[in-house]
C-alpha positions, 0 to 999 in steps of 0.5 A: 573067236573064229575057229577052224572049219567056221564059215566066214564072210569076206569084208573086201573085194579080192580081184586077183582071186575073183572074190567079192566082199560078202562071199562066204568061205571056210577057215581051213587053217589059223595063223598065229592065234587068229592074226590070219587065216587060210580060207577056202572059197567054193561054189555051191556045187563043191568046186574049190575056187581058191584058198586065200591067205587073209588077215583077220581084218579081211573076214568076219564070223557069220552071224545068225542075222546073215542071209546068203546070196548067190552070184554067178562065178565069172570066169576070166 
């Protein structure tokens, strides 16, 4: 079960937010017992990129087998 302040992995690209599948965010609010989430996405320097409202199927919990990967932010 995903809880507030858990890190989650985005499962699909969100072009309108300039996010890609695999980006990692932090849950800042849970809607309707886990039907959806408000997820904050940040740079590694701590700059908030966006807070996105996502359905449960758009994110998954981080697992102990995941490896973080860095990509440079593209400003459009």
